[in-house]
C-alpha positions in Angstrom: 0.0 0.0 0.0 1.3 3.5 -0.9 1.5 5.8 2.1 2.9 8.8 0.1 -0.3 10.8 0.6 -0.1 10.3 4.4 3.5 11.4 4.5 2.8 14.5 2.4 -0.1 15.4 4.7 2.0 14.9 7.7 4.8 17.1 6.2 2.3 19.9 5.4 1.0 19.8 9.0 4.5 20.0 10.4 5.3 22.9 8.1 2.2 24.8 9.0 2.8 24.1 12.7 6.3 25.5 12.4 5.1 28.6 10.5 2.5 29.2 13.3 5.2 28.8 15.9 7.4 31.3 14.1 4.6 33.8 13.8 3.9 33.5 17.6 7.6 33.9 18.4 7.8 37.0 16.2 4.7 38.6 17.9 6.3 37.9 21.3 9.6 39.5 20.2 7.8 42.6 18.9 5.8 42.9 22.1 9.0 42.7 24.2 10.8 45.2 21.9 7.8 47.5 22.4 8.4 47.4 26.2 11.9 48.9 25.8 11.3 51.6 23.2 12.8 54.8 24.2 11.7 58.4 23.5 14.1 60.7 21.7 14.9 62.4 24.9 15.7 59.1 26.6 17.9 58.1 23.7 19.7 61.4 23.8 20.2 61.1 27.6 21.5 57.6 27.2 23.9 58.7 24.5 22.2 56.7 21.7 22.5 58.3 18.3 21.1 56.2 15.5 21.3 57.5 12.0 22.0 61.1 12.9 24.8 63.2 14.2 25.3 64.0 17.8 25.4 67.7 17.3 21.8 67.9 15.8 
């Protein structure tokens, strides 16, 4: 008996499960990053200068 259909179905389920897990992981990372976003004043006070000169 040929079980190739069952294997393909199983592979697709594993791939979709992995994709869902990666999407959840990305959402969690974005949420965590949102917790530590600094205002421009906080960045300046901390000495963080991204993409602009310090004198501006």
